[in-house]
N, C-alpha and C positions, 0 to 999 in steps of 0.2 A: 786775539792774541794776548792782550793784556790780561783778560780773564784767564787764559791758559797759563801765563807766567805766574799770576797770583796763585793758581792752583797748584803749580809745581813747587812753590817755596815751602809749604809745609812738609810736602814730600821729601824734599832735599834735607830739610832739618832732621826728619825722621831717620833718613839714611845715615846722616852724620852721627846720630845718636845710637845707631844700632849696634856697633861694636861693644860699647860699655854695657848695653843692656843684654847683649848676648853673654858677655862674661858674667854678669850678675845671675843671669838665668841658669848658666851652666853651674855656677857655685850653688845656687839653691837646689838644683836638682841632685848635684852630688851629695849635698847634705841630707836631702831627703832619702836618697838611696842608702846613705850609711844608717840613717836612722831605721829605715825598714829592715836593713840586715841585722842591726842590733835587736830589733823587736823580734824578728824571725828567730835569731839565735836564742833569745830569752824564751821564746815560745818552745823551741825545740829542747832546751835545757830543762830538766826537771827542777822541781822545788829543791830548796837547800836541805830540808828535812829528809827528802827522798834520797838525795845525793849522799846524806849521812848514813842512811839505812843501806845503801849500795855499798859504801866504804866498809861498814860493819860486816856485811855478808861477803866481802871479797869480790864484789861484782864491779866491772869496769863499766865506763859509760857506753863503750862500743856494745857490750852484751846488753845492756838496759835498752839501748836504741833498738837493737835487733828484736827484742822481745816485744817492745811497744809497738813497732811496725807490724810484726807478725800478727799481734792480737788485734789491732786495727784492721788489717787485711782480712782476718777471719770473721770478725764481726761484720765488716762491709760484704761478706759473702764471696771474696776473692780467696777461694781456698787453696788453689794452686800457687798463688803468689805467697801465701802464709807458709805453705810448705817449703817453698824455695827459700825463703828467709830463715825458717827453723833449720833447714839443712845446711845452709851457709853458716849459721851459728854454731852447729855441732862440729862442723869442719874446722871452725876457728877455735872452739871451746868445747872439746869432746866430753868433759866431766860435768858440764852445767846441768844440774839436776832438773832446773825448771824447763830448759830446752828440751831434755830428754822425754819429759813427761808430756809436754806440749806437743812435741813431734809424734810420739807414739799414740796419744789420744787422737790426733788430727788423721793420722795414717788409718787408724782402726775405723774412723767414721766414713772414709772414702773407700773402704773395702781392701786396703792394703794390710792384711792381717799378718803376714810374714814380717815386714818391716816394723809394724807396731809392736808384736811379741818380742823382737830383738831389743828394740829401744826401751820398752817398759822392763824388760828383764834386766837389762843393764841399770836401770834406775833402782829397781828393788834390790839387786845385789850390792849396790852401794849403800843404800839406806832401807833395809827391809821394814822399818816401822814408820816410813814416810806416808802420812795420810793421803796426800794427794797422789802419789804413785801408786798406792793400794786402790784408790777409787778409780783411777784411770785404768788400771789393769783389770778390776773388776768389770767395769763397763765394757772393756775390749773383749773379755771373755764372754760376756753376754752376747756381744754382736757376733761372735764366732759360733754361738749355739751351745756353748758349754755352761749351762745354767748352775750346776753344782759348784764348779770352780768359781763362778762369778759370786754366788752367795757367801762362799767362804771368805773371799777377798773383801767383800762388802763389810761382813762382820769384823774382820781385822782391822779394816779402815775405821769403823766406829769405835773399836776399842782403843785405837790410837788417839782418841780425843781430838778429832780435828776442830779447826776454827768453826765459829758461828753454829755450834751444836751439831756439826755433821750434816747440815741442810743439804750440801752438795752431794755428798754420798748417798744420803736417804732419797734424793730426787733421782740420782742415776739408778739406784736399785729399784725404784718404784717403776721407771721406764723399762727396766729389764723384765720385771714381773708382768707389766702390762703386755709387752711383746710375747711373753710366754703364754698369755691368755688367762692369767690369774688377776682379774680385775679387782677382787676383794682386798687381796694382798698389796696390790698397787695403790689402791684409795687409802688403806691403812698407812702405808709408807709415805704417801703424799701428805697426810694429815700430820704426821710426825715431823716431816720437813717444814711445813708451814708453821708449826708450833715452835721449831728450833729457830727459824728465821723467818718472820712474817714478810720481810722485804726482798726475799729471794725471788725474783720475777720468773725465773726459769721453772720454778715449782708450779706456779699458776698457769704458764703456757702448756707444759707437759700434761698437767692434771686435766686442763680444758680439752686437750686433744684426746685424751682417754675417754672423757664423757661424750665428746662428739661422736667417736667411734662406737660407743655403746648406745647410741640412739637417745641421748640426753641433751638435746640442743640448748635448751634453757639454762641447764646447770653449767654447760661448756661457756655459754655467753656470760653468765655471771663470774666465772673465773677469769675469763679474758678481760672482762671490765675491771675486775679487782686488781689484776696485774698492771692494767693500764693506769689505774689510779695511783698505784704505788711506785710505778716508774713510767711517768707520762711521756718521756722522750727515749724510750727503749724501742728502737726501730725494728729489731728482729721479732719481738713480742707483738707489735702492732702489725707486722707483716703476716705473722701466723694468724692473728685475729681476722685479718682481711681474707686470708686464704679459706678460713672456716665460713665467713659470710658468703664468699664466692661460691663455695661448694653447695651452699644452700640456695643458691640462685639469686641472692640479693647483691647484684652487681653495683647497685648505687651506694650501699653501705659500705661495700668493699672499697669502691673508689674513694669514699670520704675518709675511710681509715688509711688507706695508702697516702693520701694527700697529707694527712696528719703525720705520718711516718716519714715522708719525704722531707717536710718542714722540720721535724725533729732531728733527722740524720740525713743530709743530702748525699753523704758518702756511702749509704747502703745500697748496693747495686741491685740486690734481688728486689728491693722496693721500687726502683725505678723501672725495672723490666715488668714487674707485676702491675704497676700503674699504667704503663703503655698498653699492656694487655686489656686491662679494664676499659681504658678509653676506646681501644678498637672495638671491644665487645659492645659498647654503648653507642656505637656508630660515630664516635668523635674521632676520625682518622688523622685530621689536622693536629688536634691536641695530643694524640698518641705519638705522632712523629716529632712534635715539639718536645716532648718529654724525653724521646730518644735521643734527639739532637743534643739536648742538654746534657744528658748523661754522657754522649760521646765527647763533647766538649770537656766534661770534668774528668772522664776516665781515659780519654784517649781512644785509639782503636782496639778496645778491649775484646778479645775473642768471644767471650761469653755474651757480651752485650750485643755485639754485631750478628752473631749467630742466632740469638732469639729474635733479633729485629728481622733478620732475613727469613726465619721461619714464620714470623707474623705475616710478613708481605706474601711469602708463598701460600700460607694458609688462606689469604684472601684472593689467590690465583693472580696476584700481581708479580708475575715472574720477572719482568724487567726491572721493577723496583727491587726485588731481592737480589738481583744480580749486582745492581749498582751498590747496594750495602755491602755485599761480600767483596766487590772490587776496591772498596775503601780499606778493607783488611789487608788485602793482597798489596795493594800500593803501599801501604805503611810498612809491610814486611819487606818489600823490595828496597825501600829506602833506609833499612836498618842494617847495621853491620852484623855479619854472620854470627859473631859470638856475643851479640848483645842480647840478653834475656830480660830486659827491662820492661817488657810489655806485660808481665805477670802471666796470667794464665786463666784457664776457665776450669770449673769444676767438672771433672769427667764423671759420667754416670757408672763407668765400668772400673775395674780394679786397675787396669793398665792403660787407661785413657789418657793420662796426662804425660808429661815428659820434660825434657829439658829445654835448651834453648834451640835456636834456629840451627838446622843442620844444612840448609841450602839457602843461598842469598834470597831467592824469591819464593821459596816453597812453603813457608810458615813453618813454626816450630812444632814440637810435640804437643805443646799446650793448645795449639790451633787445630788439632785433630777433630774435635767436635765441629769447627767451622768448615773444615773440609768435608766432613760427612754430610753436613747440612747441604752444602753446596752441590755435593754429588747426588744427593736425593733430588734436589731441585731439578738438575739437568737431566736426570733419568726420567722424571715425570714429564719433563718438556720434550722429551724424545731426543735429546742430544746424547746418544749412548757413547760416542767416542769421548766426549768431554767428561761424561760422568765416569767412565772407567779411568781416565787419567786421574781424576780427582781421588777416586777410591784407591788407586795405586799409590798416589803420594801419601795419603794417610796411613796405608799400611806399611809403607817404607819408613815413617816416622815412628809408628806404634804397631809392630806386627801382631800383637795380641789384642788390639782394641776391639771390644765386643761390638760396639755400635758400627765400626767400619766393616768388620767381617760379615755381620748379619746384613747390613745394607747392601753391600756387594753381592752377596748371595741372593738377595731378593732381586737385585737388578738382573742377574743372569736368569733367574726363573722367569722374570718377565719377558725375557728374549727367547725362552724356551730352551735355554742351554742348561740342562739338569746336571751334567757332569761338572761343569765349572762351579755351579752352586754347591754340589756335594763336596767338593774339594774345600771350599771356604767353610762350610758347616762343620766338616771335620776338624779343621783347625780351631774353629770356635768351640767345639766339644772338648778338645784337648785343653784349651785354655780355662774354660768355664763349664763343667759338665752339668751344672745344675742352672744353667741359663734358661730363663722363662721362654724367651723369644726363640731360642734355639729349638726347644721342645715344641712349640707351636707350629714352626715352619717345617719341622720333621713330621709332625702329625698331618699337616696339610698335604705334604708330598706323598705320605704313605696313603692317604685317602684317595689322591688322584690315581694312584697306581692300583686301587682296588684292594689294598691290604688294610682291611678295616680293623683287624685285631691289633696290628702294629700301630695304627693310628691311634687307636684308644689307648694303648700303652703309653705313647708319647704324651697325649693330652693329660692322662692321669698323673704322669710324672711331672709335668709342667705345673699342675695345681698344686703340687707339694713343694714347689720350689720356694726359696727364701729370698728371691730377688725383689725388684720393684713390683708393687701391687699391679701396675698396669700390664705387666707381663703375664702375671698369674691370671688376671681376668680374661687375657686373650685366650688362655688354655681352657678356661671355663666356657667360653664362647665356642671354642673348636669342638669341645666334647658335647656341648649341646646340640651343635649342628650336626654331629655324627649320629647322635641319638635320634635326632629328628629324621635323619636320612634312613635310619633303620626302622623307622615307624613307630618309635616309643616317644610320642609326644609328652605324656605325663613325666617321664623321666628327664626329657629335656628341659620342661618347665622347672622341674626341681633343680636341675643343674644350674640354671639361671639364678634361682633363689640362694643355692649354696654359694655361688660366686658373690652375690650381694652380702651375704653373712661373712664371708672371708674378708672382703674389703672393710666391713664395719669392725671386725675384729682387729684389724690393723690400723684403725683410725683413719683410713683413707676414703674419700668420697668416691662414688662411682662415677665412672667417665661418661661422657655423652655417647661414645660409641657402644658401651655396654648396654645402656638404654636403647639405643637405635637398634641393635642386634636382637634384643629382646622384644622390641616392638615388631620387627620384621617377622620374627618367629611366630607372634601372636597373629600377625595379619596372614601368614600362610596357613596357620591353624584355624582360621575362619572366625576369629575374634576381633573384628575391627574396632570396637569400642575400647578394649583393653589396649590394642595397639596405638591408638590415638592418645590414650592416657600416658603411656610410655614415651611416646613421641614428645608429648608435652614436658615430661620430666627430663628428657634428653635436652630439649631446647633450653629448659632452665639451668641445667648443668653447665652448658657451654652455648651461649647464644651465638657465638661466632662459627659454629660448625654448620657449614652450609649443606653438608651431606644430610643432616637431620631435617633441615627444612625441606630440601628436595625430595626425600623419601616421605615425609609427612604430606607433601603436596600431592604426590602420586596416590597415597591412600586415600586422602579427601576426594581427589577426582574419582577414584573408584567408588567411593560412597556417595558420588553425586553431589557433594557439597562444593560447588564449583567456585563460589566466592571464597570459602576458606582455603581452597587449593590455590586460587590466585594470589592470596595473601602469602601463603607459604612460599610459592615460587618468587613473588617479589622479594621476600626477605632473603631467599637464597641468592638471587641476582644482585642484590645490594652487597652481600658478603662476598661473592665470587662472581664479579662481573665477566670475567674472562673464561668461565667454565661453560663450553658449549651445551653440555647436557641439560643444564638449568633452562636455557633458553629453548631448546629443542622440546623439552617436556611442556613448557608452558605455552608455546606456540602451537604444539600439537593439540592441547586442551582447547585452546581458543578455536582453532579450525575445525575440530571434529565434534567436540561436545557443545561448546557454546554457539557454533555456527556463525562465528564472527570473523570472516575471512579478512576484513580490513584490519582488525586488531592483531590477527596472527601475522599478517605482512609487516605491520608496523614493529612487531617485536622482532621479526627475523631480520628487518632492515637494521635495527640496533644491534642485534646479536652478531650480524656478519661484519659490522664495524668493529665491534669488541673482540671478535674471534675470527679474524680473517683467514685462519688456516683450517677451519672446521669445514670440511667438504660436506658433511651431511647437512649442515644449516644451509649452504648454498643450494643444495639439491632440493631440500624442502621449500626454500623461498622460491626457486625457479618453478617448481611444480604448482605452487599456488598462483604464481604470477601467470603462468601459461593457462591454468583454469579460468583466471579472471579475464582472459581475452587479450593478453599482451605477450604473443610469442617472442617478439623481438627483444623486449627486455628480459624475458625468461632465458633466451639464448645467451645473453650477456651474462646473467647469473650463473648459468651452467658453466660457461666459460671461466669464470672467476673461481669456481670450485675445481674445475679441472686443472687450474694453474698453481694449485697449492703444492708445496715441497713434496717429494716423494714419500717420505714418513708418514704424511697426513692423508694420502690419496685414499679414495673410497670407491672401490669398483662399482657398487650400485648406482652411483651418480651417472656413470657412462651408459649403463643398462637403461636407466630411466630415460636419459636424454636420447637414446638411440630409438626407443619406443616412440617417443614424440615425434622424432624427425620422420620415422617410417610412416607414422599416421598421417603427417603432413605431406607425404609423397616425396620426400628427399631421401631416397634409398641410398644414395652413394655416401652421404654423411652418415646416415644411420649404421651402414656397414662399417665404416671407419671407426665410430665410436664403439661398436660392438667389439672390434678387435682390440681396441685399447683396453676395454674392460676385462677381456680374457687375458691380456698381457699382464695385467695387474693381479688377477686371480692366480696366474702361474708363479708370481713372486710371492713367497710365503710372507704372511703379515709380520711374523715375529723377526724377520730379518729386513723389513723395510728400513728401520733405523740405521742399521749397519751398512745398508746399500747406498742410502742417500742422506745421512744425517746432517744436521746443522754444523756439527763440529768439524766436518771434513774427515775424509778417510773412513776406513771401516771401523766396525765395531769392536775389533779385537778378538772375536770369537770365531770368524769364519776364515781363516788362513788358508793358504794352499789352494788347491783346486776347488774346494768348496767356496772359498771366497771369491775366486775367479767367476765361478758359475753364477753366485749371487750378483756380482757385479754386471756380468753379461745380461742376466735376466732384468736387472734394473735399467740398463741402457736400452734394451728392447722395449721396456715399458714406456720409458720417456720418449723414445722415438715414436711409438704407437700413439701416445697422447699427442704429440706435435703434429703428426700426420692426420688425426682426427680433427683438430682444430682447424688445420688448414683446409680440410675437405668442407668443414661447415661454413667457413668464410667463402670458399670458392663457390659452393653451391648457392649461398645466399647472394653473391654478386651475379652469379649467372641468372638467377630468378629476377633480380632487379633489372638486368639488362634486357631480359626477354619482356619484361613489362615495359620498359621504355621503348623498345623496337616494335611493339605491336601497332598495326595500322588502327586508325581511329574506329573503323567499322568492327575490326576484330576485338578491340578493347571494349566497344560498346556491346559486342555479343557476349564477350566474357562477363561483363557486368550484369547483362541481362540474365546470363545463365546462373550467376552467382545470386542474383535477386530471386530467380525461379527456385533455386535451391533453398534459399532462406524461406521463401514462401511455402514451399513443400514442407519445410521442417515445421514452419509455424502450424500449417495445416494438419500434419502429423501430431503435433502437440495438442492442437485443439481437439482432433479426434480422440486422442488418447484421454484428454480431460473429459471429453463428452461420454467416452466409454466408462470411465471411472464414475462419472455422475450417474449413468444409467445403472451401473452396477451397484452403487450406493443406493439409489431408488429401489432397485429390485430387492436389495437387502432389507430395506425399510419396509417394503410391501410384504416380503415374506415374514418379517418380524410381526407385522400387525396381523396377518393372517394367522400365524401361529397364536397370537394373544386371543383373537377371536375364537379360534377353536378351542383354546383352553377354557375361555369363558363359557362357551356353550357346553362343554363337557361338565364343568362345575354346576351349571344349571340343570342338566340332565341328572346329575347325581343327586342334587337336592330334591328334584321332583320324585325321583325313585325312592329316596328315603322317606319322603312325605307320604307317598302311596303305600309303603309298607307299613307306616305308623297308623294309617287311618283305620283299617279294620280292628286293630287291637283297641283303639279308642272307642269304636262302636260297640264292641263286645262289652267292654267295661261298663259303658253307659246302659246297656240293656241289662246287664247284671244288677245294676243299681236300681232297676225298675222304672227309671224315668220319672219318678214321683217328685223328686226334687228338682228344682231348677238350678242349673250349675251358676255359680257366681262369675259375674264378668261375662263378656261375650266370648263365644267359641272362636277358635282360630280359624282364619279363612281355609287353609288347607283341609282342616277336619270338616268343616261345614260343606265344602265342594266334595269330599269324598262321600259324605253321608247323603247328599241330594240323589234323587233319582235320576236315571239317564235322561229321561225326556222331561224337560223342565216346562212346567204349566205356564200359560200366560198370566200376567200379572192381574190380580183382582182388582175391581172398582174400589174406590175409597170407602163407600158405605158397606160393601161386603167385608172388606177389610177390617172395619170397626166391629161389624157383628161378630165376626169369627174371633175377635180378640178376647181373650180370657178375662 
């Protein structure tokens, strides 16, 4: 007790002193907060000389703050946020020249040419000789495809004597000439821009991209290196350099440069996204997620960041992880006020992809349309048709002309076999963007499926002339090559792939892994496996994360009987897409059929069914192997697991294979029930399985009325048939077990004896078969030996006949010579035997032989 009291005294003294200490701590905290606020205000306030320049130009602090924030957002890759700030500034200060030029230039870069022309026209009307406005208007004209107007405006901008020797105008002019295909003129303009201002880093970056697209990687790398030396902390330049190294397949160097860019400017969002992609590509998924988590902490639930993150997870077939990422975005939107647009936005790939703030409390604003499209594609691929359609509808409600949403929704309906729904969406897309490359590709594929090959070719040729993203143009080159191959013109198809590669190089863009993969598959079909393997290698270098490349490459190596190489390719695909059932199926099939390693195949399928529990074909293959291994009870359990998958994932052949095995085992009632279940699934059209029993609940949205009721009835009948089949299997198995238990001992012994007799008979039959095979082999060997002996005898006879024919000629020649000369050397045996008389005399005695000797 004394010790306890002694221990409480210091605590009591501390408690008595706490009020004063708390007051002192509060005062210190308040002072620190005041100091931090003052420092923050000082950081936000520009220097005095800058304030004086603003005052001289008649610019308020609010204007300058908006311009600075917009520029920072643009440099950080947050394009929509920058546009929102510039638009807000123009609403507040409509005559601000800097805001007009900046907004017009940025709208032109994202494809909003109408708004850009209006804003830049206002700027030039106010100040016709403004060099910045002339340069921005010239660049915008070049992006619209009006090269003549662009050259005239660039010349006027240089005549206006812009600052820094016109380096900005020269660099923009060079970019326009490079896009027009005049590389020589572009190089000359880049050289003039570098001479005017050697520290203009944008010149080195754009020039390097031109050299990279022209097939000069060393020149491009030297320019990137020089730009980084002059501006070592310029994140956009470092990001472009990393993209160049990544396109060349050097992911390690790309990651090193991206880490340097991230350290130089942590606020550059594209760098964070690309760094995470590099970590994923190099197999460091934990580091990639750490980079993304840090970016999410810095930028908040940014739509572009979370959309890219979800796409990365979906690319690895990690559908639950991708859903969790997108749920973070939706949760943030639900907790935000409807009118709050502070989340910024994401850079839309289409002209009408962005938008304003949130129009519905939990729906996500127009800036979130790319995230909605990403989520919809994810759900569509996962088989949740209803959920995908809901997300697409929400995206189009916010942005009715968004190209990505319209095209993605059309592809979704095509996957379900609803061509009319898809055609309506494609018509809307064509009205909004007539030269959309993906539109042309999809229309070409639809025409080819209908058998209208001329129309398909017209669409593909129209698509290769589009001015959209290079990826969409390459799709049309692929489609045209496939059509030419289908028509039997393989050389033209090969030339089409080469033309696509040249078109991508002219635009300064690397070829995608998909393009290399499609070219490899073409060479494989054309009977050139070595060329196909080389193209697969280039595809893997272009994007090591593309599991489809590794899967197709593994299938090729399996066909070439390179089983070890095929196994390595399948293993790489399984690491990248562990939840993709096709990878495991191909790998296990190779081990079971080619390598004859049933144990390894079963091990792979056991892992595959854990990772892909809804893949009925995997359960079927595993069950068949297990049944063949002599374990029918385990095989039945595996068949049952495959039969219990959700309706959209059902596989009718599973029931047919199971019924066949049960029938062979004598369980006819279960076999008949399984056969009926398979037939019920066959009657339900596969393309409507998702609508009938999707994960999202309810129908798919395309089968209303009587058709929808018919699909629902067929789905209900299929489910009932499956349940009845499973019950029949269980009941017949239980009946078999009861019959075994109820058998008397003698009957059981008789059954065992009969089974043993059957086994013995089977063994004897196998032995007989082996003996017969051995006898056949021996007979074949004897026949071969006899044939060899006959051939040898024939050869000896031929030699003897030839010698006999040659002997008289030799004797005649000797007689003609007179026999006076003794021939040098001994005569050949064959000749001597031929010259001897038919009756050979007895050998002479030794003395007589010596006497007769010459």
